[in-house]
TILUMTOR-151870 format. One record per residue (C-alpha): x, y, z; residue in three letters. Coordinates in steps of 0.25 Angstrom, whole numbers, plus 5000, padded with zeros to 4 digits. Layout:
@u X&v Y&w Z&resn ALA
...
This chain:
@u 4915&v 4928&w 4768&resn MET
@u 4914&v 4941&w 4774&resn LEU
@u 4903&v 4951&w 4774&resn ARG
@u 4904&v 4966&w 4775&resn SER
@u 4893&v 4977&w 4777&resn GLN
@u 4893&v 4980&w 4762&resn THR
@u 4896&v 4967&w 4756&resn LYS
@u 4897&v 4952&w 4757&resn SER
@u 4907&v 4943&w 4750&resn ARG
@u 4915&v 4930&w 4751&resn THR
@u 4930&v 4931&w 4753&resn ILE
@u 4935&v 4922&w 4742&resn ALA
@u 4950&v 4918&w 4740&resn ASN
@u 4952&v 4931&w 4732&resn GLY
@u 4946&v 4940&w 4742&resn ALA
@u 4954&v 4934&w 4753&resn GLN
@u 4967&v 4936&w 4745&resn ILE
@u 4963&v 4950&w 4743&resn GLY
@u 4961&v 4952&w 4758&resn LEU
@u 4974&v 4946&w 4761&resn ALA
@u 4981&v 4955&w 4751&resn VAL
@u 4974&v 4967&w 4757&resn MET
@u 4978&v 4963&w 4771&resn LEU
@u 4993&v 4960&w 4766&resn ALA
@u 4994&v 4975&w 4762&resn THR
@u 4993&v 4979&w 4777&resn PHE
@u 5005&v 4977&w 4786&resn ALA
@u 5005&v 4966&w 4796&resn GLN
@u 5012&v 4966&w 4809&resn PRO
@u 5026&v 4960&w 4808&resn ALA
@u 5027&v 4956&w 4822&resn ALA
@u 5019&v 4957&w 4835&resn ALA
@u 5019&v 4971&w 4841&resn GLN
@u 5019&v 4974&w 4855&resn GLN
@u 5010&v 4986&w 4857&resn PRO
@u 5013&v 4997&w 4866&resn GLU
@u 5004&v 4999&w 4878&resn ARG
@u 4998&v 5013&w 4879&resn VAL
@u 4988&v 5020&w 4887&resn ALA
@u 4978&v 5032&w 4885&resn PHE
@u 4964&v 5036&w 4891&resn PRO
@u 4951&v 5031&w 4886&resn SER
@u 4941&v 5042&w 4881&resn ALA
@u 4932&v 5037&w 4893&resn ASP
@u 4940&v 5047&w 4901&resn GLY
@u 4945&v 5038&w 4912&resn HIS
@u 4951&v 5025&w 4907&resn THR
@u 4966&v 5024&w 4904&resn SER
@u 4967&v 5014&w 4892&resn LEU
@u 4978&v 5004&w 4889&resn VAL
@u 4981&v 5001&w 4874&resn ALA
@u 4991&v 4995&w 4866&resn TYR
@u 4998&v 5002&w 4854&resn GLN
@u 5003&v 4995&w 4841&resn PHE
@u 5012&v 5004&w 4833&resn VAL
@u 5017&v 5002&w 4819&resn PRO
@u 5031&v 4998&w 4818&resn ALA
@u 5035&v 5010&w 4810&resn ALA
@u 5026&v 5021&w 4816&resn PRO
@u 5023&v 5033&w 4807&resn ALA
@u 5018&v 5047&w 4809&resn PRO
@u 5003&v 5048&w 4811&resn ARG
@u 4999&v 5033&w 4811&resn MET
@u 4985&v 5029&w 4811&resn PRO
@u 4980&v 5021&w 4823&resn ALA
@u 4970&v 5011&w 4827&resn VAL
@u 4963&v 5010&w 4841&resn VAL
@u 4960&v 4995&w 4844&resn MET
@u 4949&v 4991&w 4853&resn MET
@u 4949&v 4977&w 4859&resn HIS
@u 4937&v 4967&w 4861&resn GLY
@u 4931&v 4962&w 4874&resn ARG
@u 4943&v 4953&w 4876&resn GLY
@u 4952&v 4965&w 4878&resn GLY
@u 4966&v 4968&w 4873&resn VAL
@u 4973&v 4956&w 4878&resn TYR
@u 4974&v 4942&w 4875&resn SER
@u 4966&v 4932&w 4883&resn SER
@u 4980&v 4926&w 4886&resn ALA
@u 4985&v 4939&w 4893&resn ALA
@u 4983&v 4933&w 4907&resn LYS
@u 4983&v 4946&w 4914&resn GLY
@u 4994&v 4952&w 4906&resn ARG
@u 4988&v 4964&w 4899&resn TYR
@u 4998&v 4970&w 4890&resn GLU
@u 5003&v 4972&w 4876&resn ALA
@u 5009&v 4958&w 4876&resn ALA
@u 4995&v 4952&w 4879&resn THR
@u 4986&v 4959&w 4869&resn ILE
@u 4977&v 4950&w 4861&resn SER
@u 4982&v 4944&w 4848&resn GLN
@u 4971&v 4951&w 4840&resn ARG
@u 4974&v 4965&w 4845&resn HIS
@u 4989&v 4963&w 4843&resn ARG
@u 4987&v 4958&w 4829&resn MET
@u 4978&v 4970&w 4826&resn TRP
@u 4987&v 4980&w 4833&resn GLY
@u 4999&v 4975&w 4826&resn GLY
@u 4992&v 4975&w 4812&resn LEU
@u 4987&v 4990&w 4814&resn TRP
@u 5001&v 4994&w 4818&resn ALA
@u 5008&v 4986&w 4806&resn ALA
@u 4999&v 4994&w 4797&resn ASN
@u 5003&v 5008&w 4803&resn GLY
@u 4993&v 5010&w 4814&resn TYR
@u 4995&v 5013&w 4828&resn VAL
@u 4985&v 5003&w 4835&resn ALA
@u 4980&v 5005&w 4849&resn VAL
@u 4973&v 4993&w 4856&resn LEU
@u 4965&v 4999&w 4868&resn VAL
@u 4963&v 4991&w 4880&resn ASP
@u 4949&v 4995&w 4885&resn SER
@u 4947&v 4984&w 4895&resn PHE
@u 4960&v 4983&w 4903&resn GLY
@u 4960&v 4997&w 4908&resn PRO
@u 4946&v 4995&w 4913&resn ARG
@u 4950&v 4982&w 4920&resn GLY
@u 4947&v 4971&w 4910&resn TYR
@u 4960&v 4968&w 4903&resn PRO
@u 4956&v 4954&w 4899&resn SER
@u 4943&v 4959&w 4893&resn GLY
@u 4930&v 4951&w 4893&resn PHE
@u 4925&v 4937&w 4889&resn PRO
@u 4916&v 4934&w 4878&resn ARG
@u 4901&v 4937&w 4880&resn PHE
@u 4904&v 4946&w 4892&resn SER
@u 4898&v 4958&w 4886&resn TYR
@u 4887&v 4961&w 4895&resn ASP
@u 4896&v 4960&w 4908&resn SER
@u 4907&v 4969&w 4903&resn ARG
@u 4909&v 4981&w 4911&resn PRO
@u 4904&v 4995&w 4906&resn ALA
@u 4918&v 5001&w 4907&resn GLU
@u 4922&v 4993&w 4894&resn VAL
@u 4909&v 4996&w 4886&resn ASN
@u 4912&v 4995&w 4872&resn GLU
@u 4902&v 5006&w 4867&resn VAL
@u 4904&v 5016&w 4878&resn SER
@u 4918&v 5014&w 4884&resn VAL
@u 4927&v 5007&w 4874&resn ARG
@u 4926&v 5017&w 4863&resn PRO
@u 4931&v 5028&w 4873&resn LEU
@u 4944&v 5019&w 4874&resn ASP
@u 4945&v 5020&w 4858&resn ALA
@u 4944&v 5035&w 4859&resn TYR
@u 4954&v 5036&w 4870&resn GLY
@u 4964&v 5028&w 4861&resn ALA
@u 4960&v 5037&w 4849&resn LEU
@u 4963&v 5050&w 4857&resn ALA
@u 4976&v 5044&w 4862&resn TRP
@u 4981&v 5041&w 4848&resn LEU
@u 4977&v 5055&w 4843&resn ARG
@u 4987&v 5061&w 4853&resn THR
@u 4998&v 5054&w 4846&resn ARG
@u 5006&v 5061&w 4835&resn LYS
@u 5009&v 5047&w 4828&resn ASP
@u 4994&v 5044&w 4826&resn ILE
@u 4986&v 5049&w 4815&resn ALA
@u 4974&v 5055&w 4823&resn ALA
@u 4964&v 5054&w 4812&resn ASP
@u 4967&v 5040&w 4808&resn ARG
@u 4964&v 5031&w 4820&resn ILE
@u 4955&v 5019&w 4819&resn GLY
@u 4948&v 5010&w 4829&resn LEU
@u 4948&v 4995&w 4829&resn HIS
@u 4940&v 4986&w 4839&resn GLY
@u 4937&v 4971&w 4841&resn TRP
@u 4924&v 4965&w 4847&resn SER
@u 4921&v 4974&w 4859&resn ASN
@u 4931&v 4984&w 4854&resn GLY
@u 4924&v 4983&w 4841&resn GLY
@u 4911&v 4988&w 4847&resn SER
@u 4919&v 4999&w 4854&resn ALA
@u 4924&v 5003&w 4841&resn THR
@u 4910&v 5004&w 4835&resn LEU
@u 4906&v 5012&w 4847&resn ALA
@u 4918&v 5021&w 4846&resn ALA
@u 4915&v 5024&w 4831&resn MET
@u 4901&v 5028&w 4833&resn ALA
@u 4898&v 5042&w 4829&resn ALA
@u 4891&v 5049&w 4840&resn GLY
@u 4894&v 5039&w 4851&resn ALA
@u 4902&v 5050&w 4859&resn GLY
@u 4916&v 5044&w 4858&resn PHE
@u 4921&v 5053&w 4848&resn ALA
@u 4917&v 5063&w 4837&resn PRO
@u 4911&v 5056&w 4826&resn PRO
@u 4922&v 5058&w 4816&resn SER
@u 4934&v 5050&w 4811&resn SER
@u 4942&v 5062&w 4812&resn LEU
@u 4940&v 5063&w 4827&resn LYS
@u 4937&v 5048&w 4830&resn GLY
@u 4942&v 5035&w 4824&resn PHE
@u 4944&v 5035&w 4809&resn SER
@u 4939&v 5021&w 4807&resn ALA
@u 4936&v 5008&w 4815&resn ALA
@u 4936&v 4993&w 4814&resn LEU
@u 4927&v 4984&w 4823&resn ALA
@u 4930&v 4970&w 4823&resn PHE
@u 4918&v 4961&w 4828&resn TYR
@u 4911&v 4971&w 4837&resn PRO
@u 4898&v 4969&w 4845&resn ALA
@u 4889&v 4979&w 4838&resn CYS
@u 4878&v 4981&w 4848&resn ARG
@u 4886&v 4992&w 4854&resn LEU
@u 4877&v 4992&w 4867&resn ARG
@u 4866&v 4997&w 4858&resn ASP
@u 4872&v 5011&w 4857&resn ARG
@u 4870&v 5012&w 4842&resn PHE
@u 4856&v 5006&w 4840&resn GLU
@u 4852&v 5019&w 4833&resn ASP
@u 4864&v 5018&w 4823&resn GLY
@u 4879&v 5017&w 4823&resn TYR
@u 4887&v 5027&w 4815&resn GLN
@u 4903&v 5026&w 4815&resn PRO
@u 4910&v 5040&w 4813&resn TYR
@u 4921&v 5033&w 4805&resn ALA
@u 4922&v 5020&w 4797&resn PRO
@u 4920&v 5007&w 4804&resn VAL
@u 4922&v 4993&w 4800&resn ARG
@u 4917&v 4981&w 4807&resn VAL
@u 4921&v 4966&w 4806&resn PHE
@u 4913&v 4954&w 4811&resn HIS
@u 4913&v 4939&w 4810&resn GLY
@u 4899&v 4932&w 4808&resn THR
@u 4903&v 4921&w 4818&resn ALA
@u 4906&v 4931&w 4829&resn ASP
@u 4903&v 4924&w 4842&resn GLU
@u 4903&v 4936&w 4851&resn GLU
@u 4896&v 4948&w 4844&resn VAL
@u 4886&v 4949&w 4832&resn SER
@u 4891&v 4953&w 4819&resn TYR
@u 4876&v 4955&w 4814&resn ARG
@u 4875&v 4966&w 4824&resn ARG
@u 4887&v 4973&w 4819&resn CYS
@u 4882&v 4971&w 4805&resn SER
@u 4869&v 4978&w 4809&resn THR
@u 4876&v 4989&w 4815&resn LEU
@u 4885&v 4992&w 4803&resn VAL
@u 4873&v 4990&w 4793&resn GLU
@u 4865&v 5001&w 4801&resn ARG
@u 4877&v 5010&w 4802&resn SER
@u 4880&v 5009&w 4787&resn ARG
@u 4866&v 5013&w 4784&resn LYS
@u 4868&v 5025&w 4792&resn GLN
@u 4880&v 5029&w 4785&resn GLY
@u 4891&v 5023&w 4794&resn GLY
@u 4904&v 5019&w 4788&resn ASP
@u 4904&v 5005&w 4794&resn ILE
@u 4905&v 4991&w 4789&resn ALA
@u 4906&v 4977&w 4794&resn ILE
@u 4913&v 4965&w 4788&resn THR
@u 4908&v 4951&w 4793&resn THR
@u 4915&v 4938&w 4792&resn TYR
@u 4907&v 4925&w 4791&resn PRO
@u 4912&v 4915&w 4802&resn GLY
@u 4921&v 4924&w 4809&resn ALA
@u 4921&v 4925&w 4824&resn THR
@u 4923&v 4936&w 4834&resn HIS
@u 4938&v 4940&w 4835&resn GLY
@u 4940&v 4934&w 4820&resn PHE
@u 4953&v 4943&w 4819&resn ASP
@u 4959&v 4937&w 4831&resn ASP
@u 4972&v 4931&w 4826&resn PRO
@u 4972&v 4919&w 4835&resn GLY
@u 4970&v 4905&w 4831&resn ARG
@u 4957&v 4904&w 4838&resn ALA
@u 4950&v 4914&w 4829&resn ARG
@u 4959&v 4912&w 4816&resn GLN
@u 4956&v 4897&w 4815&resn LYS
@u 4942&v 4901&w 4810&resn ASN
@u 4943&v 4904&w 4795&resn PRO
@u 4933&v 4914&w 4796&resn ALA
@u 4940&v 4922&w 4806&resn ASN
@u 4953&v 4921&w 4798&resn ARG
@u 4946&v 4927&w 4786&resn GLN
@u 4939&v 4938&w 4794&resn ALA
@u 4952&v 4942&w 4801&resn LYS
@u 4959&v 4943&w 4787&resn GLU
@u 4948&v 4951&w 4781&resn ASP
@u 4945&v 4960&w 4793&resn ALA
@u 4960&v 4963&w 4795&resn THR
@u 4962&v 4967&w 4780&resn ALA
@u 4949&v 4976&w 4781&resn ARG
@u 4953&v 4982&w 4794&resn ALA
@u 4967&v 4986&w 4789&resn LEU
@u 4961&v 4991&w 4776&resn SER
@u 4950&v 4999&w 4783&resn PHE
@u 4960&v 5006&w 4793&resn PHE
@u 4970&v 5009&w 4782&resn ALA
@u 4959&v 5016&w 4774&resn GLU
@u 4954&v 5024&w 4785&resn ARG
@u 4967&v 5027&w 4794&resn LEU
@u 4978&v 5027&w 4784&resn THR
@u 4974&v 5035&w 4772&resn ARG
């Protein structure tokens, strides 16, 4: 079963087949791609960011793009053992970067933590002890806008078709970045991001949006009800209030799915709820960006 902000339904066999067919209409990565390391300034005005770029096998003129924002664990695999490079990017980020590239997008995975001295990220339940320089509401959105500005200097990128995709802490940064009037960018999809995806974010957002949250462009949120790190209920409340104020935002929740349900590793995918959530959320994410960024 999955639940969205507008309806609830059970995914029976027929619906599962429908989702599988929809997913099959999108290209899948043919092989593991080694992304290119790139660099550009954050919009904070002083941090030089590291990022990893996934490019379609057959680049086209004026391609759409996706800026990817990692979670509290950082860009790299827990098995990196001090080697922080393209070869040690985590499997989740590698999967999504390859998937976006296979579907015609230039995907740029931004490392917010490494350039600030925390390449291995932070452990679970360390939220209150993390340094201010990696604040997901006031700092990390500036990294997303640094990536956006860099992409818009390129002739091969469609400047008006760039999306934002974040996970966990990066999902929170995504929500903050998309807030109209937050001061990060003009509240317009023509000058900011065209659309955004937030996977299992923490939605308290440091109490910055207690008076209301209004995204300037469409946002879709995905959450598991068995999330062991952050509250899906808080996100549902944020979304519901925003929708009542006219916000183009929706949430899909997955009963029994945990934090990181889309991680392709065995530890997460041995949970049937995670497998179902991963399939459904992937199909919805691909369809949403196809509608918003390629038409």
